C-alpha positions in Angstrom: -3.5 7.0 7.5 -3.4 9.7 5.1 -7.6 9.9 4.6 -7.6 13.3 5.8 -5.1 14.8 3.0 -6.3 12.8 0.5 -10.0 14.1 1.0 -8.0 17.6 1.1 -6.1 17.2 -2.1 -9.1 15.5 -3.7 -11.4 18.9 -3.1 -8.5 21.0 -4.5 -8.5 19.1 -7.4 -11.9 19.2 -8.0 -12.0 22.9 -7.9 -9.1 23.4 -10.7 -10.4 20.7 -12.6 -12.8 22.9 -14.4 -10.3 25.9 -14.7 -9.2 26.4 -18.2 -6.6 28.9 -17.4 -5.4 29.0 -13.5 -4.4 32.7 -12.2 -2.1 33.6 -9.6 -5.2 34.0 -7.1 -6.4 30.9 -7.8 -2.6 29.2 -7.6 -2.4 30.7 -4.2 -5.6 29.5 -3.0 -4.8 26.1 -4.1 -1.6 25.9 -2.1 -3.1 27.9 1.1 -5.3 24.6 1.2 -2.5 22.7 0.2 -0.8 24.0 3.2 -3.8 23.6 5.9 -3.7 20.4 4.6 -0.2 19.2 5.4 0.0 21.2 8.9 -3.3 19.5 9.8 -1.9 16.0 8.8 1.0 17.0 11.7 3.5 18.0 9.1 6.6 20.1 10.4 5.5 24.0 9.8 9.2 24.3 7.9 8.4 21.0 5.5 5.1 22.7 4.9 6.4 26.0 4.3 9.2 24.4 1.8 6.7 22.1 0.3 4.3 24.5 -0.5 6.6 27.2 -1.9 8.4 23.9 -4.2 5.2 23.3 -5.9 4.6 27.0 -6.3 8.3 27.0 -7.8 7.2 24.0 -10.2 4.2 25.2 -11.9 5.6 28.4 -12.3 9.1 27.7 -13.7 8.1 25.0 -15.7 6.3 25.0 -19.7 2.9 23.7 -19.3 3.1 20.0 -20.8 0.8 19.7 -23.7 -1.0 17.1 -22.8 -2.5 18.7 -19.2 -4.5 21.3 -18.2 -2.9 23.3 -16.4 -5.7 22.6 -13.1 -3.8 19.1 -14.0 -0.5 20.3 -13.8 -0.6 21.2 -10.5 -1.6 18.2 -9.7 1.8 16.8 -11.4 3.6 19.5 -9.1 2.1 17.9 -5.6 2.8 14.6 -7.1 6.1 15.2 -7.9 7.1 17.2 -4.5 5.5 14.3 -2.4 7.4 11.9 -3.7 10.6 13.9 -2.9 9.1 14.9 0.2 8.7 11.1 0.7 12.3 10.3 0.2 12.9 10.3 -3.6 13.0 6.6 -4.2 13.5 3.3 -2.7 16.4 3.0 -0.5 19.0 0.3 -2.6 20.0 -2.6 0.0 23.5 -3.5 0.1 25.7 -6.4 2.0 28.9 -6.6 3.3 31.8 -8.3 1.4 32.3 -10.5 4.6 28.9 -11.5 6.2 27.2 -11.0 8.5 25.8 -7.7 7.6 25.1 -6.0 10.7 21.9 -3.9 11.2 21.4 -1.8 14.3 17.6 -1.2 15.5 17.3 1.8 17.6 14.1 3.8 18.9 12.4 4.3 22.4 10.1 2.0 24.1 7.0 1.6 23.1 7.6 1.8 18.9 7.8 -1.6 17.8 11.3 -2.4 17.4 10.6 -5.7 18.5 8.4 -6.7 16.0 9.8 -4.8 13.5 13.2 -7.1 14.0 11.2 -10.4 13.9 9.2 -8.5 10.9 13.0 -7.5 9.0 14.2 -11.6 9.7 11.7 -12.5 7.8 11.4 -10.2 5.0 15.4 -11.0 4.4 14.7 -14.8 4.5 11.8 -14.4 1.8 14.8 -12.6 -0.4 16.6 -15.8 0.1 18.9 -14.3 3.5 20.1 -16.4 6.3 19.9 -13.9 9.3 20.2 -14.2 13.1 18.4 -11.8 15.4 20.3 -10.8 18.8 18.3 -9.5 21.8 20.5 -6.8 23.2 17.4 -5.4 24.8 18.4 -6.9 28.6 16.2 -3.9 29.8 12.3 -4.6 29.2 10.9 -7.5 31.3 10.5 -10.4 28.8 12.0 -8.5 25.7 14.1 -11.3 25.0 11.3 -14.1 25.6 9.0 -11.8 23.0 12.1 -11.8 20.5 12.3 -15.8 20.9 8.9 -16.2 20.7 8.5 -14.0 17.2 12.2 -15.3 15.7 9.8 -19.0 16.3 7.1 -17.8 14.3 9.4 -16.0 11.2 11.9 -19.5 11.6 14.6 -17.6 12.3 16.8 -18.1 15.6 18.1 -15.8 18.2 21.0 -15.4 20.3 20.7 -13.6 23.9 22.6 -13.9 27.1 22.3 -12.0 30.0 25.0 -9.5 31.5 25.7 -6.1 29.8 23.7 -5.4 26.6 27.0 -4.1 24.9 28.6 -7.4 25.2 25.4 -9.3 24.2 25.6 -7.5 21.1 29.2 -8.4 20.2 28.8 -12.0 21.0 25.8 -12.0 19.3 27.5 -10.4 16.0 30.2 -13.2 16.5 27.5 -15.7 16.6 26.2 -15.0 13.3 29.9 -15.2 11.8 30.3 -18.6 13.4 27.0 -19.8 12.1 27.4 -18.4 9.0 24.5 -16.4 9.1 24.4 -13.3 6.3 22.8 -10.6 8.1 22.8 -10.3 11.8 20.1 -7.8 13.3 20.3 -6.4 17.0 17.2 -4.8 18.6 18.6 -2.9 21.5 16.7 -1.5 24.7 14.7 1.7 24.2 13.5 4.0 26.8 9.9 6.0 27.7 11.6 9.3 26.7 15.2 10.1 25.5 17.9 10.0 28.0 21.6 9.9 28.3 21.2 6.4 29.5 20.0 5.3 26.1 21.8 7.6 24.1 25.3 5.8 25.7 24.1 2.6 25.6 23.5 2.5 22.1 26.0 4.6 21.1 28.9 2.1 22.9 26.6 -1.0 21.1 27.3 1.2 17.6 30.8 1.4 18.2 31.7 -1.6 19.2 29.4 -3.9 16.8 30.3 -1.5 13.8 26.6 -1.8 11.8 26.2 -1.6 8.2 22.9 0.0 8.7 21.5 1.7 11.7 18.1 1.7 11.3 15.6 3.8 13.5 12.4 2.4 14.1 9.5 5.4 14.6 5.6 5.0 15.4 3.8 6.7 13.2 1.0 7.6 15.2 3.6 9.8 17.6 3.3 13.0 15.1 6.0 15.9 15.6 7.5 13.7 18.3 8.6 11.3 16.1 10.5 13.8 14.3 12.4 15.3 17.4 13.4 11.6 18.4 14.8 10.9 14.8 16.4 14.6 15.0 17.9 13.4 18.4 18.7 9.9 17.6 20.7 10.8 14.2 23.0 13.4 16.2 24.2 10.5 18.3 24.2 7.3 15.8 24.3 9.0 11.9 20.9 7.0 11.2 21.3 5.3 8.0 17.1 4.9 7.6 14.0 4.9 9.2 11.3 2.4 9.6 8.0 3.4 10.3 5.9 1.2 11.8 2.4 1.5 12.9 1.5 2.9 9.1 -1.9 1.4 9.4 -3.1 3.3 12.0 -5.3 6.3 11.8 -2.4 8.8 12.4 -2.5 11.5 10.3 0.6 10.5 8.4 2.9 14.3 9.5 5.8 11.7 10.6 6.5 9.9 7.2 6.1 13.5 5.4 8.8 15.0 7.6 11.2 12.6 8.5 13.3 13.0 5.4 13.6 16.6 5.1 14.3 16.9 9.0 16.5 14.2 9.5 17.8 14.2 5.9 17.0 10.2 6.0 15.0 8.0 4.0 12.3 5.9 4.9 13.3 2.7 4.0 10.5 -0.1 5.8 7.3 0.3 6.4 4.9 -1.6 8.9 1.3 -2.0 8.1 -0.3 -4.2 10.3 0.2 -6.3 13.0 1.4 -9.8 11.1 5.3 -10.5 10.4 4.6 -10.3 6.4 3.3 -6.8 6.7 6.6 -4.9 6.1 8.3 -4.1 3.0 10.5 -1.7 0.8 8.9 1.7 1.3 8.3 2.9 -2.4 8.0 6.8 -2.5 6.4 7.0 -5.4 3.4 4.5 -4.7 3.0 5.9 -1.1 2.2 9.7 -3.0 0.2 7.7 -5.2 -2.3 5.9 -2.4 -2.2 9.7 -1.0 -3.7 11.4 -4.4 -6.1 8.5 -4.4 -4.3 6.4 -7.5 -4.1 3.3 -5.3 -0.9 1.1 -5.2 -1.3 -1.8 -8.3 2.3 -2.5 -8.1 2.0 -3.3 -4.4 -0.9 -5.1 -4.8 0.2 -7.5 -7.6 3.6 -8.2 -5.2 1.5 -9.1 -2.5 -0.6 -11.4 -4.6 2.7 -12.8 -5.9 4.0 -13.2 -2.7 1.0 -14.9 -0.8 -0.9 -16.6 -3.6 -0.3 -20.2 -4.3 0.4 -19.7 -8.1 -0.5 -23.6 -8.9 -4.1 -22.8 -7.6 -5.0 -19.2 -9.6 -4.1 -21.1 -12.4 -6.6 -23.4 -12.0 -9.2 -21.8 -11.0 -8.5 -19.2 -14.2 -8.7 -22.1 -16.5 -12.4 -22.9 -15.1 -13.0 -19.3 -14.8 -12.2 -18.5 -18.8 -13.6 -21.9 -20.0 -17.2 -21.7 -18.0 -16.6 -24.3 -15.6 -16.3 -22.1 -12.8 -18.0 -23.4 -9.6 -18.6 -22.5 -5.6 -15.4 -24.9 -4.9 -13.7 -22.5 -6.8 -15.0 -19.5 -5.3 -14.2 -20.4 -2.0 -10.6 -21.7 -3.0 -9.9 -18.3 -4.8 -11.7 -16.4 -1.5 -9.1 -18.1 0.9 -6.0 -16.9 -1.6 -7.7 -12.8 -1.3 -7.7 -13.5 2.7 -4.4 -15.0 2.6 -3.4 -11.1 0.7 -4.7 -9.4 4.6 -8.3 -7.4 5.2 -10.6 -7.0 2.5 -10.5 -3.4 3.3 -6.7 -3.1 3.1 -6.7 -5.2 -0.2 -9.3 -2.5 -1.5 -7.6 0.4 -0.6 -5.1 -0.5 -2.6 -7.0 0.0 -5.7 -7.2 3.2 -8.2 -10.3 5.5 -7.6 -10.6 5.2 -3.8 -12.1 8.5 -3.4 -13.7 9.4 0.2 -16.8 7.0 0.2 -15.0 4.1 -1.1 -12.4 4.5 1.4 -15.1 5.0 4.0 -16.8 1.9 3.0 -13.7 -0.2 2.8 -13.0 0.6 6.6 -16.7 -1.1 7.3 -15.9 -4.1 5.5 -16.5 -7.1 7.6 -13.8 -10.1 7.3 -16.0 -12.4 9.5 -18.1 -12.0 6.3 -15.9 -14.4 4.7 -16.5 -17.3 7.5 -20.3 -16.9 6.9 -20.1 -17.3 3.1 -17.6 -20.3 4.0 -20.1 -22.3 5.8 -23.1 -21.9 3.2 -20.8 -23.1 1.0 -19.8 -26.3 3.0 -23.4 -27.2 4.0 -24.2 -27.6 0.3 -23.6 -30.7 -2.1 -21.0 -31.6 -3.9 -23.6 -32.0 -6.6 -25.2 -28.1 -5.4 -21.4 -26.7 -5.4 -20.6 -27.5 -9.1 -24.2 -26.6 -10.4 -26.0 -23.8 -8.2 -28.7 -24.0 -10.8 -30.1 -27.1 -8.8 -30.7 -25.3 -5.7 -34.2 -24.7 -5.4 -36.4 -23.8 -2.4 -36.3 -26.7 -0.1 -32.3 -27.2 -0.5 -32.0 -23.2 0.3 -33.7 -23.8 3.8 -31.8 -26.9 4.4 -28.7 -24.8 3.6 -29.3 -22.0 5.7 -30.5 -24.3 9.0 -26.6 -26.2 8.5 -24.6 -22.9 7.8 -27.0 -21.0 10.6 -27.6 -18.6 8.2 -30.7 -17.2 7.1 -32.5 -18.4 3.3 -32.4 -14.3 2.3 -28.4 -14.5 2.6 -28.3 -18.2 0.4 -30.4 -16.3 -2.4 -27.5 -13.2 -1.9 -24.8 -15.4 -2.1 -26.8 -17.5 -5.3 -27.5 -14.5 -6.9 -24.1 -12.6 -6.8 -22.5 -15.8 -8.0 -24.9 -15.4 -10.8 -23.5 -12.4 -11.8 -19.9 -13.4 -11.0 -20.5 -16.6 -13.6 -22.3 -14.4 -16.3 -19.2 -12.0 -16.3 -16.6 -14.5 -16.4 -18.4 -16.0 -19.4 -17.8 -12.7 -21.2 -14.6 -12.7 -20.0 -13.9 -16.0 -21.8 -15.3 -14.8 -25.0 -13.0 -11.4 -25.4 -15.5 -9.7 -24.6 -15.0 -7.7 -21.3 -18.3 -6.0 -19.6 -18.0 -2.1 -19.0 -17.3 -1.5 -15.3 -18.6 1.3 -12.7 -17.0 4.5 -13.2 -16.7 4.5 -17.2 -15.0 1.3 -17.6 -12.0 1.6 -15.0 -10.2 -1.5 -15.6 -9.9 -0.3 -19.4 -8.3 2.9 -18.3 -6.4 1.3 -15.6 -5.1 -0.8 -18.2 -3.9 1.8 -20.5 -2.7 3.8 -17.4 -0.1 0.8 -16.7 1.1 1.1 -20.6 1.7 4.4 -20.7 3.6 4.7 -17.0 5.4 2.1 -19.0 6.2 3.9 -21.7 7.3 7.0 -19.7 4.5 9.0 -19.1 3.7 8.5 -15.7 3.6 12.1 -14.3 1.2 12.9 -16.8 -1.1 9.8 -16.8 -1.5 10.5 -13.0 -2.4 13.8 -13.2 -5.1 13.5 -15.7 -6.4 10.3 -13.4 -6.4 13.0 -10.4 -8.0 15.5 -12.4 -11.0 13.5 -13.1 -10.9 12.7 -17.4 -8.8 9.1 -16.5 -5.5 7.9 -19.1 -5.8 8.6 -22.9 -8.2 6.8 -24.4 -6.8 3.9 -27.1 -7.3 4.9 -30.5 -10.2 3.5 -32.8 -9.5 0.2 -34.5 -8.2 0.9 -38.0 -10.9 1.5 -40.5 -12.9 2.9 -38.1 -12.7 6.9 -37.8 -12.9 8.0 -33.9 -16.5 8.7 -32.9 -17.7 6.6 -35.8 -20.7 5.4 -33.0 -24.0 7.6 -33.5 -22.5 8.7 -36.8 -26.0 8.4 -38.4 -27.6 10.8 -35.9 -24.6 13.6 -36.0 -25.3 16.8 -37.2 -24.3 17.3 -40.9 -22.9 20.1 -42.4 -25.6 22.9 -43.1 -28.4 20.3 -42.5 -30.0 19.2 -39.5 -30.3 16.3 -37.3 -32.4 13.4 -38.6 -34.1 11.3 -36.2 -34.0 7.8 -36.9 -36.8 5.9 -38.1 -38.9 4.2 -36.4 -39.4 0.6 -36.8 
């Protein structure tokens, strides 16, 4: 959803990259473009002004880092201010000493409260908690039935009873206490717009249930209206945080960047998809990395750990490194990746996603996985184990059996052969260079530097196009030794190599 903002910041960084020194005029020009980018992203005017002035103060009031050029320092300042604007750090949830911990959800109709309630219940269950959902939205038709269906999918019980919403919420908390549930999530009614009846009802529910957390659910697609809604609810309920729904949409992202400054409360959770699993704690630093095109490797790793079958992955990795990786293993790994979500969404978490790569990720068709599976399933066990035996007649048979063409079968086999070649190199300890000058190596160096406390310097360097510092040359081989024979000697000339 931050694509437009990311593209603008990429252009700013590109112009600053070649400057050995940035004049006040250069800085003013860069900040003016950043301000325009924020306003185009639907960031609230006052927030955009404060953001730009804070970046200016960081650039002029701090001694430039020795490891960064002035252009990189501007990028670093933008990153730090983005993290601050998005909330600073993830909220650390605590729990009531006497269960249940009551969580009250409020928001306008259509913001996705009921779905978010079920997602929250699933998230807490994954944390080892035992939640109960309470359906206190008795205004919208079938709202309770929707909550029951979603609760069944999340394997979480739902409590509701007809009558007064306040009495239902109070009875739900009592039921959670009776059943020994440690988290009670109350889904309240919404309206199409803020009115006195809505505010009075949610105010009375809050007063009677005394929630430990009151979260406002905001639709990220509503832009500046979301900020006005947050301000109105906060005046009534004293919010503890905000949950952003539909963060995977093509909205411009102004709500995410504005709500913390306007309301003074952080974004706690973010919903990034339609599945119940698509909800997690909101990490401002990770979102800032995404906006600046650095991807989100930590979230990618967490998704893999949460969804993938570790036994299957380990078994495939062993076969991969030993050179026995076949098409059955390839299909198994493909299914594991599918558990993490759409392939385009996964690619967007990878570092180095410029405009072209983001557009390519959006165009990925997940249905192609089904075609690949059909091709592999049309092969015999012997063919899957050793694709080398697949000749022309076998390819025609496989294409007919999978409803594809012989060209598609050829393409899959060719790609798989290249993958096998790369895996053999990995197994022998000779990792081949990847596109972009060995991006995986630079990423590993970046992660190590981040662990040692140099995360911002690493980020700024990569954003400015330099990549993190390369590891030092091995002992006994001076840096830049490669090609030393052709190097110009002091006082001499370059001698071309003798022909062989």
